[in-house]
GUZAPA-971294 format. One record per atom (N, C-alpha, C): residue number from 1; residue in three letters; atom name; x, y, z. Coordinates in steps of 0.2 Angstrom, whole numbers, padded with zeros to 4 digits. Example, Ala and Ser with C-alpha at 12.3 -4.5 7.8 and 13.67 -1.06 7.14 Angstrom:
NODE     i    aa   at      xx      yy      zz
NODE     1   ALA    N    0066   -0028    0039
NODE     1   ALA   CA    0062   -0022    0039
NODE     1   ALA    C    0066   -0016    0039
NODE     2   SER    N    0064   -0011    0035
NODE     2   SER   CA    0068   -0005    0036
NODE     2   SER    C    0064    0000    0039
This chain:
NODE     i    aa   at      xx      yy      zz
NODE     1   MET    N    0068   -0635   -0762
NODE     1   MET   CA    0062   -0636   -0759
NODE     1   MET    C    0062   -0632   -0752
NODE     2   SER    N    0058   -0628   -0751
NODE     2   SER   CA    0058   -0624   -0745
NODE     2   SER    C    0055   -0629   -0739
NODE     3   ALA    N    0056   -0627   -0733
NODE     3   ALA   CA    0053   -0631   -0727
NODE     3   ALA    C    0046   -0631   -0727
NODE     4   SER    N    0043   -0625   -0729
NODE     4   SER   CA    0036   -0624   -0728
NODE     4   SER    C    0032   -0628   -0734
NODE     5   SER    N    0035   -0629   -0740
NODE     5   SER   CA    0032   -0632   -0745
NODE     5   SER    C    0033   -0640   -0744
NODE     6   SER    N    0038   -0642   -0740
NODE     6   SER   CA    0039   -0649   -0740
NODE     6   SER    C    0034   -0652   -0734
NODE     7   ARG    N    0031   -0648   -0730
NODE     7   ARG   CA    0027   -0650   -0725
NODE     7   ARG    C    0020   -0652   -0727
NODE     8   LEU    N    0018   -0657   -0724
NODE     8   LEU   CA    0011   -0660   -0726
NODE     8   LEU    C    0006   -0655   -0724
NODE     9   SER    N    0002   -0653   -0729
NODE     9   SER   CA   -0004   -0648   -0727
NODE     9   SER    C   -0010   -0652   -0725
NODE    10   LEU    N   -0013   -0651   -0720
NODE    10   LEU   CA   -0019   -0654   -0717
NODE    10   LEU    C   -0025   -0649   -0717
NODE    11   ARG    N   -0025   -0645   -0721
NODE    11   ARG   CA   -0031   -0640   -0721
NODE    11   ARG    C   -0037   -0643   -0724
NODE    12   ILE    N   -0042   -0642   -0720
NODE    12   ILE   CA   -0049   -0645   -0722
NODE    12   ILE    C   -0053   -0639   -0724
NODE    13   SER    N   -0056   -0639   -0729
NODE    13   SER   CA   -0061   -0634   -0731
NODE    13   SER    C   -0067   -0634   -0727
NODE    14   ARG    N   -0071   -0629   -0728
NODE    14   ARG   CA   -0077   -0628   -0724
NODE    14   ARG    C   -0082   -0634   -0727
NODE    15   GLN    N   -0082   -0635   -0734
NODE    15   GLN   CA   -0086   -0640   -0737
NODE    15   GLN    C   -0084   -0647   -0734
NODE    16   GLU    N   -0078   -0648   -0733
NODE    16   GLU   CA   -0076   -0655   -0731
NODE    16   GLU    C   -0078   -0656   -0724
NODE    17   LEU    N   -0077   -0650   -0720
NODE    17   LEU   CA   -0080   -0651   -0713
NODE    17   LEU    C   -0087   -0652   -0712
NODE    18   VAL    N   -0091   -0649   -0717
NODE    18   VAL   CA   -0098   -0650   -0717
NODE    18   VAL    C   -0099   -0658   -0718
NODE    19   LEU    N   -0096   -0660   -0723
NODE    19   LEU   CA   -0097   -0667   -0725
NODE    19   LEU    C   -0095   -0672   -0719
NODE    20   ILE    N   -0089   -0670   -0716
NODE    20   ILE   CA   -0087   -0674   -0710
NODE    20   ILE    C   -0093   -0674   -0705
NODE    21   PHE    N   -0095   -0668   -0704
NODE    21   PHE   CA   -0101   -0667   -0699
NODE    21   PHE    C   -0107   -0671   -0700
NODE    22   ILE    N   -0109   -0671   -0707
NODE    22   ILE   CA   -0115   -0675   -0709
NODE    22   ILE    C   -0114   -0682   -0708
NODE    23   THR    N   -0108   -0684   -0710
NODE    23   THR   CA   -0106   -0692   -0709
NODE    23   THR    C   -0106   -0694   -0702
NODE    24   MET    N   -0104   -0689   -0697
NODE    24   MET   CA   -0104   -0691   -0690
NODE    24   MET    C   -0112   -0691   -0688
NODE    25   VAL    N   -0116   -0687   -0690
NODE    25   VAL   CA   -0123   -0687   -0688
NODE    25   VAL    C   -0126   -0693   -0691
NODE    26   TRP    N   -0125   -0695   -0698
NODE    26   TRP   CA   -0128   -0701   -0701
NODE    26   TRP    C   -0126   -0707   -0697
NODE    27   GLY    N   -0119   -0708   -0695
NODE    27   GLY   CA   -0117   -0713   -0691
NODE    27   GLY    C   -0120   -0714   -0684
NODE    28   GLY    N   -0121   -0708   -0681
NODE    28   GLY   CA   -0124   -0708   -0675
NODE    28   GLY    C   -0131   -0710   -0675
NODE    29   THR    N   -0135   -0709   -0680
NODE    29   THR   CA   -0142   -0711   -0680
NODE    29   THR    C   -0143   -0718   -0680
NODE    30   PHE    N   -0138   -0722   -0682
NODE    30   PHE   CA   -0138   -0729   -0681
NODE    30   PHE    C   -0139   -0731   -0674
NODE    31   LEU    N   -0135   -0728   -0669
NODE    31   LEU   CA   -0135   -0729   -0662
NODE    31   LEU    C   -0142   -0727   -0659
NODE    32   VAL    N   -0144   -0721   -0661
NODE    32   VAL   CA   -0150   -0719   -0659
NODE    32   VAL    C   -0156   -0723   -0661
NODE    33   VAL    N   -0156   -0726   -0667
NODE    33   VAL   CA   -0162   -0730   -0669
NODE    33   VAL    C   -0161   -0737   -0665
NODE    34   HIS    N   -0155   -0739   -0665
NODE    34   HIS   CA   -0154   -0746   -0661
NODE    34   HIS    C   -0157   -0745   -0654
NODE    35   ARG    N   -0155   -0740   -0651
NODE    35   ARG   CA   -0158   -0739   -0644
NODE    35   ARG    C   -0165   -0738   -0644
NODE    36   ALA    N   -0168   -0735   -0649
NODE    36   ALA   CA   -0175   -0733   -0649
NODE    36   ALA    C   -0179   -0740   -0650
NODE    37   MET    N   -0176   -0745   -0653
NODE    37   MET   CA   -0179   -0752   -0654
NODE    37   MET    C   -0181   -0755   -0647
NODE    38   ALA    N   -0178   -0753   -0641
NODE    38   ALA   CA   -0179   -0755   -0635
NODE    38   ALA    C   -0186   -0753   -0632
NODE    39   HIS    N   -0189   -0748   -0636
NODE    39   HIS   CA   -0195   -0744   -0633
NODE    39   HIS    C   -0200   -0744   -0638
NODE    40   SER    N   -0199   -0747   -0644
NODE    40   SER   CA   -0204   -0746   -0650
NODE    40   SER    C   -0203   -0752   -0655
NODE    41   GLY    N   -0208   -0754   -0658
NODE    41   GLY   CA   -0207   -0758   -0664
NODE    41   GLY    C   -0204   -0755   -0670
NODE    42   PRO    N   -0201   -0758   -0674
NODE    42   PRO   CA   -0197   -0755   -0680
NODE    42   PRO    C   -0202   -0751   -0685
NODE    43   PHE    N   -0208   -0754   -0686
NODE    43   PHE   CA   -0212   -0751   -0691
NODE    43   PHE    C   -0216   -0745   -0688
NODE    44   PHE    N   -0218   -0745   -0682
NODE    44   PHE   CA   -0221   -0740   -0679
NODE    44   PHE    C   -0216   -0734   -0679
NODE    45   PHE    N   -0210   -0735   -0677
NODE    45   PHE   CA   -0205   -0730   -0676
NODE    45   PHE    C   -0203   -0727   -0683
NODE    46   VAL    N   -0203   -0731   -0688
NODE    46   VAL   CA   -0202   -0728   -0695
NODE    46   VAL    C   -0208   -0724   -0697
NODE    47   GLY    N   -0214   -0727   -0696
NODE    47   GLY   CA   -0220   -0724   -0698
NODE    47   GLY    C   -0220   -0717   -0694
NODE    48   LEU    N   -0219   -0717   -0688
NODE    48   LEU   CA   -0219   -0710   -0684
NODE    48   LEU    C   -0214   -0705   -0687
NODE    49   ARG    N   -0208   -0708   -0689
NODE    49   ARG   CA   -0203   -0703   -0692
NODE    49   ARG    C   -0205   -0700   -0698
NODE    50   PHE    N   -0208   -0705   -0703
NODE    50   PHE   CA   -0211   -0702   -0709
NODE    50   PHE    C   -0217   -0698   -0708
NODE    51   ALA    N   -0221   -0699   -0704
NODE    51   ALA   CA   -0227   -0695   -0702
NODE    51   ALA    C   -0225   -0688   -0700
NODE    52   THR    N   -0220   -0688   -0695
NODE    52   THR   CA   -0218   -0681   -0693
NODE    52   THR    C   -0215   -0677   -0698
NODE    53   ALA    N   -0210   -0681   -0702
NODE    53   ALA   CA   -0207   -0677   -0708
NODE    53   ALA    C   -0212   -0675   -0713
NODE    54   SER    N   -0217   -0679   -0714
NODE    54   SER   CA   -0223   -0677   -0719
NODE    54   SER    C   -0226   -0671   -0717
NODE    55   LEU    N   -0228   -0671   -0711
NODE    55   LEU   CA   -0232   -0665   -0708
NODE    55   LEU    C   -0228   -0659   -0708
NODE    56   LEU    N   -0222   -0659   -0706
NODE    56   LEU   CA   -0217   -0653   -0706
NODE    56   LEU    C   -0216   -0651   -0713
NODE    57   LEU    N   -0215   -0655   -0718
NODE    57   LEU   CA   -0214   -0653   -0725
NODE    57   LEU    C   -0220   -0650   -0727
NODE    58   ALA    N   -0226   -0653   -0726
NODE    58   ALA   CA   -0232   -0650   -0729
NODE    58   ALA    C   -0234   -0643   -0726
NODE    59   PHE    N   -0232   -0642   -0719
NODE    59   PHE   CA   -0233   -0636   -0716
NODE    59   PHE    C   -0228   -0630   -0720
NODE    60   PHE    N   -0222   -0632   -0720
NODE    60   PHE   CA   -0217   -0627   -0723
NODE    60   PHE    C   -0217   -0626   -0730
NODE    61   PHE    N   -0220   -0631   -0734
NODE    61   PHE   CA   -0220   -0630   -0741
NODE    61   PHE    C   -0227   -0631   -0744
NODE    62   ARG    N   -0232   -0629   -0740
NODE    62   ARG   CA   -0239   -0629   -0742
NODE    62   ARG    C   -0241   -0625   -0749
NODE    63   ARG    N   -0237   -0620   -0750
NODE    63   ARG   CA   -0238   -0616   -0756
NODE    63   ARG    C   -0236   -0619   -0762
NODE    64   TYR    N   -0231   -0623   -0761
NODE    64   TYR   CA   -0228   -0627   -0767
NODE    64   TYR    C   -0232   -0633   -0768
NODE    65   LEU    N   -0235   -0636   -0763
NODE    65   LEU   CA   -0239   -0642   -0764
NODE    65   LEU    C   -0245   -0641   -0769
NODE    66   LYS    N   -0248   -0635   -0769
NODE    66   LYS   CA   -0253   -0633   -0773
NODE    66   LYS    C   -0252   -0634   -0781
NODE    67   GLN    N   -0245   -0634   -0782
NODE    67   GLN   CA   -0243   -0634   -0789
NODE    67   GLN    C   -0240   -0641   -0791
NODE    68   VAL    N   -0241   -0646   -0787
NODE    68   VAL   CA   -0238   -0653   -0788
NODE    68   VAL    C   -0243   -0656   -0794
NODE    69   THR    N   -0239   -0659   -0799
NODE    69   THR   CA   -0243   -0663   -0804
NODE    69   THR    C   -0244   -0670   -0802
NODE    70   TRP    N   -0249   -0673   -0806
NODE    70   TRP   CA   -0250   -0680   -0804
NODE    70   TRP    C   -0244   -0685   -0806
NODE    71   MET    N   -0240   -0683   -0810
NODE    71   MET   CA   -0234   -0687   -0812
NODE    71   MET    C   -0229   -0686   -0806
NODE    72   GLU    N   -0229   -0680   -0803
NODE    72   GLU   CA   -0224   -0680   -0797
NODE    72   GLU    C   -0227   -0683   -0791
NODE    73   ILE    N   -0233   -0684   -0790
NODE    73   ILE   CA   -0236   -0688   -0785
NODE    73   ILE    C   -0235   -0695   -0786
NODE    74   LYS    N   -0235   -0698   -0792
NODE    74   LYS   CA   -0234   -0705   -0793
NODE    74   LYS    C   -0227   -0706   -0792
NODE    75   ALA    N   -0222   -0702   -0795
NODE    75   ALA   CA   -0215   -0703   -0794
NODE    75   ALA    C   -0213   -0702   -0786
NODE    76   GLY    N   -0216   -0698   -0783
NODE    76   GLY   CA   -0215   -0697   -0776
NODE    76   GLY    C   -0217   -0703   -0772
NODE    77   ALA    N   -0223   -0706   -0774
NODE    77   ALA   CA   -0225   -0712   -0770
NODE    77   ALA    C   -0221   -0718   -0771
NODE    78   LEU    N   -0218   -0718   -0777
NODE    78   LEU   CA   -0214   -0724   -0779
NODE    78   LEU    C   -0207   -0723   -0775
NODE    79   ILE    N   -0205   -0717   -0775
NODE    79   ILE   CA   -0198   -0716   -0771
NODE    79   ILE    C   -0200   -0717   -0764
NODE    80   GLY    N   -0205   -0714   -0761
NODE    80   GLY   CA   -0207   -0715   -0754
NODE    80   GLY    C   -0208   -0722   -0752
NODE    81   LEU    N   -0211   -0726   -0756
NODE    81   LEU   CA   -0212   -0733   -0754
NODE    81   LEU    C   -0205   -0737   -0754
NODE    82   SER    N   -0201   -0735   -0759
NODE    82   SER   CA   -0194   -0738   -0759
NODE    82   SER    C   -0190   -0736   -0752
NODE    83   ILE    N   -0190   -0730   -0751
NODE    83   ILE   CA   -0186   -0728   -0745
NODE    83   ILE    C   -0190   -0730   -0738
NODE    84   ALA    N   -0196   -0730   -0738
NODE    84   ALA   CA   -0200   -0733   -0732
NODE    84   ALA    C   -0198   -0740   -0731
NODE    85   GLY    N   -0198   -0744   -0737
NODE    85   GLY   CA   -0196   -0751   -0736
NODE    85   GLY    C   -0189   -0752   -0734
NODE    86   GLY    N   -0184   -0747   -0737
NODE    86   GLY   CA   -0177   -0748   -0734
NODE    86   GLY    C   -0177   -0746   -0727
NODE    87   TYR    N   -0180   -0741   -0725
NODE    87   TYR   CA   -0179   -0739   -0718
NODE    87   TYR    C   -0183   -0744   -0713
NODE    88   GLY    N   -0188   -0747   -0715
NODE    88   GLY   CA   -0192   -0752   -0712
NODE    88   GLY    C   -0188   -0758   -0711
NODE    89   LEU    N   -0185   -0761   -0716
NODE    89   LEU   CA   -0181   -0767   -0716
NODE    89   LEU    C   -0175   -0766   -0712
NODE    90   GLN    N   -0172   -0760   -0713
NODE    90   GLN   CA   -0166   -0758   -0709
NODE    90   GLN    C   -0167   -0758   -0701
NODE    91   THR    N   -0172   -0755   -0700
NODE    91   THR   CA   -0174   -0754   -0692
NODE    91   THR    C   -0176   -0761   -0690
NODE    92   TRP    N   -0180   -0765   -0693
NODE    92   TRP   CA   -0181   -0771   -0691
NODE    92   TRP    C   -0175   -0776   -0690
NODE    93   GLY    N   -0170   -0775   -0695
NODE    93   GLY   CA   -0164   -0779   -0694
NODE    93   GLY    C   -0160   -0777   -0688
NODE    94   MET    N   -0161   -0770   -0686
NODE    94   MET   CA   -0157   -0768   -0680
NODE    94   MET    C   -0159   -0771   -0673
NODE    95   GLN    N   -0165   -0775   -0674
NODE    95   GLN   CA   -0167   -0778   -0668
NODE    95   GLN    C   -0162   -0784   -0666
NODE    96   THR    N   -0159   -0786   -0671
NODE    96   THR   CA   -0154   -0792   -0670
NODE    96   THR    C   -0147   -0791   -0671
NODE    97   ILE    N   -0145   -0786   -0674
NODE    97   ILE   CA   -0138   -0784   -0676
NODE    97   ILE    C   -0136   -0778   -0672
NODE    98   SER    N   -0130   -0777   -0672
NODE    98   SER   CA   -0127   -0771   -0669
NODE    98   SER    C   -0128   -0765   -0674
NODE    99   SER    N   -0128   -0759   -0671
NODE    99   SER   CA   -0129   -0753   -0675
NODE    99   SER    C   -0123   -0752   -0680
NODE   100   SER    N   -0117   -0754   -0678
NODE   100   SER   CA   -0111   -0754   -0682
NODE   100   SER    C   -0112   -0759   -0688
NODE   101   GLN    N   -0114   -0765   -0687
NODE   101   GLN   CA   -0115   -0769   -0692
NODE   101   GLN    C   -0121   -0766   -0697
NODE   102   SER    N   -0126   -0764   -0694
NODE   102   SER   CA   -0131   -0761   -0698
NODE   102   SER    C   -0128   -0755   -0703
NODE   103   ALA    N   -0124   -0751   -0700
NODE   103   ALA   CA   -0122   -0745   -0703
NODE   103   ALA    C   -0117   -0748   -0709
NODE   104   PHE    N   -0113   -0753   -0708
NODE   104   PHE   CA   -0109   -0755   -0713
NODE   104   PHE    C   -0113   -0759   -0719
NODE   105   ILE    N   -0118   -0763   -0717
NODE   105   ILE   CA   -0122   -0766   -0722
NODE   105   ILE    C   -0126   -0761   -0726
NODE   106   THR    N   -0129   -0756   -0722
NODE   106   THR   CA   -0133   -0751   -0726
NODE   106   THR    C   -0128   -0747   -0731
NODE   107   ALA    N   -0122   -0746   -0729
NODE   107   ALA   CA   -0118   -0742   -0733
NODE   107   ALA    C   -0116   -0746   -0740
NODE   108   LEU    N   -0118   -0752   -0740
NODE   108   LEU   CA   -0117   -0756   -0746
NODE   108   LEU    C   -0121   -0754   -0752
NODE   109   TYR    N   -0126   -0749   -0750
NODE   109   TYR   CA   -0130   -0746   -0756
NODE   109   TYR    C   -0125   -0743   -0761
NODE   110   VAL    N   -0120   -0740   -0758
NODE   110   VAL   CA   -0115   -0736   -0763
NODE   110   VAL    C   -0113   -0741   -0769
NODE   111   PRO    N   -0110   -0747   -0767
NODE   111   PRO   CA   -0108   -0751   -0773
NODE   111   PRO    C   -0114   -0755   -0776
NODE   112   VAL    N   -0120   -0755   -0773
NODE   112   VAL   CA   -0125   -0758   -0776
NODE   112   VAL    C   -0128   -0754   -0782
NODE   113   VAL    N   -0128   -0747   -0781
NODE   113   VAL   CA   -0131   -0743   -0785
NODE   113   VAL    C   -0129   -0744   -0793
NODE   114   PRO    N   -0122   -0744   -0794
NODE   114   PRO   CA   -0120   -0746   -0800
NODE   114   PRO    C   -0122   -0752   -0803
NODE   115   LEU    N   -0122   -0757   -0799
NODE   115   LEU   CA   -0125   -0764   -0801
NODE   115   LEU    C   -0132   -0764   -0803
NODE   116   LEU    N   -0136   -0760   -0800
NODE   116   LEU   CA   -0143   -0759   -0802
NODE   116   LEU    C   -0144   -0755   -0808
NODE   117   GLN    N   -0140   -0750   -0808
NODE   117   GLN   CA   -0140   -0746   -0814
NODE   117   GLN    C   -0138   -0750   -0820
NODE   118   TRP    N   -0133   -0754   -0820
NODE   118   TRP   CA   -0131   -0759   -0825
NODE   118   TRP    C   -0137   -0764   -0827
NODE   119   LEU    N   -0140   -0766   -0822
NODE   119   LEU   CA   -0146   -0771   -0823
NODE   119   LEU    C   -0152   -0768   -0826
NODE   120   PHE    N   -0154   -0762   -0823
NODE   120   PHE   CA   -0160   -0759   -0826
NODE   120   PHE    C   -0159   -0753   -0831
NODE   121   LEU    N   -0154   -0750   -0831
NODE   121   LEU   CA   -0153   -0744   -0835
NODE   121   LEU    C   -0148   -0746   -0841
NODE   122   ARG    N   -0145   -0752   -0841
NODE   122   ARG   CA   -0140   -0754   -0845
NODE   122   ARG    C   -0134   -0750   -0846
NODE   123   ARG    N   -0132   -0747   -0840
NODE   123   ARG   CA   -0125   -0743   -0839
NODE   123   ARG    C   -0120   -0747   -0835
NODE   124   PRO    N   -0115   -0750   -0838
NODE   124   PRO   CA   -0111   -0754   -0835
NODE   124   PRO    C   -0106   -0750   -0830
NODE   125   PRO    N   -0104   -0753   -0824
NODE   125   PRO   CA   -0100   -0749   -0820
NODE   125   PRO    C   -0093   -0748   -0823
NODE   126   GLY    N   -0090   -0743   -0821
NODE   126   GLY   CA   -0083   -0742   -0823
NODE   126   GLY    C   -0078   -0745   -0819
NODE   127   LEU    N   -0072   -0745   -0820
NODE   127   LEU   CA   -0066   -0748   -0816
NODE   127   LEU    C   -0066   -0747   -0809
NODE   128   MET    N   -0067   -0740   -0807
NODE   128   MET   CA   -0067   -0739   -0800
NODE   128   MET    C   -0073   -0741   -0796
NODE   129   ALA    N   -0079   -0741   -0800
NODE   129   ALA   CA   -0085   -0744   -0797
NODE   129   ALA    C   -0084   -0752   -0795
NODE   130   TRP    N   -0081   -0755   -0800
NODE   130   TRP   CA   -0080   -0762   -0799
NODE   130   TRP    C   -0075   -0763   -0793
NODE   131   LEU    N   -0070   -0759   -0792
NODE   131   LEU   CA   -0065   -0760   -0787
NODE   131   LEU    C   -0069   -0759   -0780
NODE   132   GLY    N   -0074   -0754   -0780
NODE   132   GLY   CA   -0078   -0752   -0774
NODE   132   GLY    C   -0082   -0758   -0773
NODE   133   ILE    N   -0085   -0761   -0778
NODE   133   ILE   CA   -0090   -0767   -0777
NODE   133   ILE    C   -0086   -0773   -0774
NODE   134   LEU    N   -0080   -0774   -0776
NODE   134   LEU   CA   -0076   -0779   -0774
NODE   134   LEU    C   -0074   -0778   -0766
NODE   135   LEU    N   -0072   -0772   -0765
NODE   135   LEU   CA   -0070   -0770   -0758
NODE   135   LEU    C   -0076   -0771   -0753
NODE   136   ALA    N   -0081   -0769   -0756
NODE   136   ALA   CA   -0087   -0769   -0751
NODE   136   ALA    C   -0089   -0776   -0750
NODE   137   PHE    N   -0089   -0780   -0755
NODE   137   PHE   CA   -0091   -0787   -0754
NODE   137   PHE    C   -0086   -0791   -0749
NODE   138   THR    N   -0080   -0789   -0750
NODE   138   THR   CA   -0075   -0792   -0746
NODE   138   THR    C   -0076   -0790   -0738
NODE   139   GLY    N   -0078   -0783   -0738
NODE   139   GLY   CA   -0079   -0781   -0731
NODE   139   GLY    C   -0085   -0785   -0728
NODE   140   LEU    N   -0090   -0786   -0732
NODE   140   LEU   CA   -0096   -0789   -0730
NODE   140   LEU    C   -0095   -0796   -0728
NODE   141   VAL    N   -0090   -0800   -0731
NODE   141   VAL   CA   -0088   -0806   -0729
NODE   141   VAL    C   -0085   -0806   -0723
NODE   142   LEU    N   -0080   -0801   -0722
NODE   142   LEU   CA   -0077   -0801   -0715
NODE   142   LEU    C   -0082   -0799   -0709
NODE   143   VAL    N   -0086   -0795   -0711
NODE   143   VAL   CA   -0091   -0793   -0705
NODE   143   VAL    C   -0096   -0799   -0704
NODE   144   ALA    N   -0098   -0803   -0709
NODE   144   ALA   CA   -0102   -0808   -0708
NODE   144   ALA    C   -0099   -0814   -0704
NODE   145   GLY    N   -0092   -0814   -0704
NODE   145   GLY   CA   -0089   -0819   -0701
NODE   145   GLY    C   -0090   -0826   -0703
NODE   146   PRO    N   -0088   -0828   -0709
NODE   146   PRO   CA   -0089   -0834   -0712
NODE   146   PRO    C   -0085   -0839   -0708
NODE   147   GLN    N   -0088   -0845   -0706
NODE   147   GLN   CA   -0085   -0850   -0703
NODE   147   GLN    C   -0085   -0856   -0707
NODE   148   ASP    N   -0079   -0860   -0707
NODE   148   ASP   CA   -0079   -0866   -0711
NODE   148   ASP    C   -0080   -0865   -0719
NODE   149   GLY    N   -0078   -0859   -0721
NODE   149   GLY   CA   -0079   -0857   -0728
NODE   149   GLY    C   -0086   -0856   -0730
NODE   150   SER    N   -0091   -0855   -0726
NODE   150   SER   CA   -0097   -0854   -0728
NODE   150   SER    C   -0099   -0847   -0725
NODE   151   LEU    N   -0103   -0843   -0729
NODE   151   LEU   CA   -0106   -0837   -0727
NODE   151   LEU    C   -0113   -0838   -0724
NODE   152   THR    N   -0114   -0836   -0718
NODE   152   THR   CA   -0120   -0836   -0715
NODE   152   THR    C   -0122   -0830   -0713
NODE   153   LEU    N   -0128   -0828   -0714
NODE   153   LEU   CA   -0131   -0821   -0712
NODE   153   LEU    C   -0137   -0823   -0708
NODE   154   ASN    N   -0138   -0819   -0702
NODE   154   ASN   CA   -0144   -0820   -0698
NODE   154   ASN    C   -0150   -0816   -0701
NODE   155   ALA    N   -0156   -0816   -0698
NODE   155   ALA   CA   -0161   -0813   -0701
NODE   155   ALA    C   -0161   -0805   -0701
NODE   156   GLY    N   -0157   -0803   -0696
NODE   156   GLY   CA   -0156   -0795   -0696
NODE   156   GLY    C   -0152   -0793   -0701
NODE   157   GLU    N   -0146   -0797   -0703
NODE   157   GLU   CA   -0142   -0795   -0708
NODE   157   GLU    C   -0145   -0796   -0715
NODE   158   ILE    N   -0149   -0801   -0716
NODE   158   ILE   CA   -0153   -0802   -0722
NODE   158   ILE    C   -0158   -0796   -0723
NODE   159   ALA    N   -0162   -0794   -0718
NODE   159   ALA   CA   -0166   -0789   -0718
NODE   159   ALA    C   -0163   -0782   -0720
NODE   160   THR    N   -0157   -0781   -0717
NODE   160   THR   CA   -0153   -0775   -0718
NODE   160   THR    C   -0150   -0775   -0725
NODE   161   LEU    N   -0148   -0781   -0728
NODE   161   LEU   CA   -0146   -0781   -0735
NODE   161   LEU    C   -0152   -0780   -0740
NODE   162   LEU    N   -0158   -0782   -0738
NODE   162   LEU   CA   -0164   -0781   -0742
NODE   162   LEU    C   -0165   -0773   -0742
NODE   163   SER    N   -0164   -0770   -0736
NODE   163   SER   CA   -0165   -0763   -0735
NODE   163   SER    C   -0160   -0759   -0740
NODE   164   THR    N   -0154   -0762   -0740
NODE   164   THR   CA   -0149   -0759   -0744
NODE   164   THR    C   -0151   -0759   -0752
NODE   165   LEU    N   -0154   -0764   -0754
NODE   165   LEU   CA   -0157   -0764   -0761
NODE   165   LEU    C   -0163   -0759   -0762
NODE   166   ALA    N   -0167   -0758   -0757
NODE   166   ALA   CA   -0172   -0753   -0757
NODE   166   ALA    C   -0169   -0746   -0757
NODE   167   ILE    N   -0164   -0745   -0753
NODE   167   ILE   CA   -0161   -0738   -0753
NODE   167   ILE    C   -0158   -0737   -0760
NODE   168   ALA    N   -0154   -0742   -0762
NODE   168   ALA   CA   -0151   -0741   -0769
NODE   168   ALA    C   -0156   -0739   -0774
NODE   169   ALA    N   -0162   -0743   -0774
NODE   169   ALA   CA   -0167   -0742   -0779
NODE   169   ALA    C   -0170   -0735   -0778
NODE   170   GLU    N   -0171   -0732   -0772
NODE   170   GLU   CA   -0173   -0725   -0771
NODE   170   GLU    C   -0168   -0720   -0774
NODE   171   ILE    N   -0162   -0721   -0774
NODE   171   ILE   CA   -0157   -0717   -0777
NODE   171   ILE    C   -0158   -0717   -0784
NODE   172   ILE    N   -0158   -0723   -0787
NODE   172   ILE   CA   -0159   -0723   -0794
NODE   172   ILE    C   -0166   -0720   -0797
NODE   173   LEU    N   -0171   -0721   -0793
NODE   173   LEU   CA   -0177   -0718   -0795
NODE   173   LEU    C   -0177   -0710   -0794
NODE   174   ILE    N   -0173   -0708   -0790
NODE   174   ILE   CA   -0173   -0700   -0789
NODE   174   ILE    C   -0169   -0698   -0795
């Protein structure tokens, strides 16, 4: 074995760099939203974000909006309600929990999606999904800081957990 082939290669592809960057931006938004809660109510803030995005999308994609079907409008409304509930509850929860707690609890949508797919679509999770679910739940228990063997969550953590369900539902609906 040559010296060059025995060295550990730490090359990161452009696609992986983009994923790392997107993850950093996603994680940073929790701090931004947490700070914004000092100046705004959670539902006003989320409503303003959605209104701004809607106006920008309507402007840039106005030609395509003329071709939208009634079924697409109903599906989009259902998905929109789900994600609005998710962001609204998450932002509301951030008033009483740290941005890092919110980010961790929100990220639980990843193992929740296979559970909801099993419940509603009758697709049972595979072995790796079960492992992810177990690790995520263990992490939640550690973050929630159970004392005396009991798991207690405050209102912000509960709201954020409910937002996680809404975000998981949005993913399944899409």
